[in-house]
N, C-alpha and C positions, 0 to 999 in steps of 0.2 A: 536413402544412406540409412545404416542401421548402426550404431556403436554399442556394442555390449560393455556395461560396467559392472561391477559386483552389488551395486544397489540396484540399478534399473536399467533397460535398454534406451538407448536416446533414438529417436526417428525423425527424420526431416520429410514433412510431406511438400511436393513441390508442385507449385499451380504449372502447370504444362504450358497453358496460352502463353506465359511472361517469362518461363524459365527462372522464375525466382521462388524461394523458399516461401510457402504460405503459411505454415506454421510447424511448431513443433511438440511431439508428443513423448511420454515417458510411458514404459509399459513395466509393470510390476512382475520382478522375474518369479514371484511365488503364484499370485492369482492369473498372471497373463492379460490382465485388464490393462489396458490403455486408456490414458488421459491427459489433457493438456499440461504440457511443461509449466512449471514455475518462473515466476522473474519476468525476464523481458518479453516472452512469449505472451502473457497475460497484460504487461504494464503498458509495452511499446508497439506492440503489434498494430498497425493503424487499420488493417483489413479484417484479420482473421480472429485477432485476438482482444483481450481487454477485460477489464471490469467494468459492471455498471456502479452506478454511484451510491446504490445501498450497500452493495457486496463491498465495496473498498469503506465503508464506511462502519463495516462488521456486520450488517444487516443482510438483506436478502434471505438466503437459504438457510440464514442462523448458523454459516460455516466462516463468516471471517473473511478477511481478505484473501488469503492464499489457498484456501479451501473452496471457496464460493467463485464460480465464475460462468460466464456466459459469450458466447461467442458473438463480436460485434455485429454480424449479419443479422442475429436475431433481437438487437436490441437497437437498431436503427441505422447503424454507420454504413455510409454511402460503399458499394461496392467497387466504386470508380477511384479509389485514392491512387495517388502517384506514388511509383517507385522512386523517384527522384528525390535526393536527399541533399544537404549542404556539405555534410561529411563524404567523403569520397571513401572508394575501396581501400585506396593507397592511405588515407587519413586513418580509418578506423584500425588498420595492421599496425599504425604509427603509434596510435593511442594505447591498443591492446599490448604493444613491446612496452612501451615505457612503463605502463602498471606491471607488466612482468619484472619488467629491470627493479622496478621499487620495492616490488612485495613479494615474489618468486625469483629470488635470484639464478640464473642459469637456465631458466624457462626461455624457450624461444616460440614467436608466434608464429602460426603458420601463414603463409600469405595468400590463402586462396578461400577468405571468408565467405560465409553463405548469405546472401542478401535476403532480408527479410521486407516487408513494408514499415520503415520505421526504424530498423535497425539491421545489424550484422552479427552473425555468431562466428568464431574462430577457434579452432582446436590451439593448443600447445602442447608442446611437447618439452621434456627433460631427459637429458642423457640418450638422445635420440629416441626416446619411447613415448607416445603418446600419454599427457598427463593429466589434460582435461579441456576446460572450454571456459570461454567467456563472451559476453555479448558487449556490443559497442551503439549508443544511442546514435542514431544517422542524422539528428540536429544538435545534440550538445556535445557527443564525443564521450559523455559518461561510460565509464566500464563497470559490468557487473560480472562478478566471477561466480559461476555454477559451482555451487559448493555440495550439492546432495548428490552426486553421481557416483564418487567411490573411484576404486581403482579399474582403470582401463583395461579389458581382457580382450576385445578383438573388435574389428568392422568389417561391414560387407556392403556392397550396393547392390 
């Protein structure tokens, strides 16, 4: 699944064996470089994402929290993390819609979020057009708006 925005292309990499989202990538439109998406993909992805302690504290590669990253499988996180979360798909959609109602009046959450290990990502539309996406933590219901994509252009699978 690839969504093109004016600031980047967004890619969901799916774990074929489980049918779940493994991780999210961004592709720079100029350099064509792919790199892990910011936010929940790095902070909440229990299997494939995450920052190590030094990077979260601003150390690591000298890059700070949002630029320094290391996939969990390379820093000791087990690969058999469960996909079960207390927040259901339905609750994630409700949490997303409640957030949109409060902060982006007139926006509507899609009812088919992508499930990752630890969170969901859901697109939202306004005036019948894709307007962006947000993620919902699968344990707390916390909502995280993706602010970096820009204006939606097109989507392809």
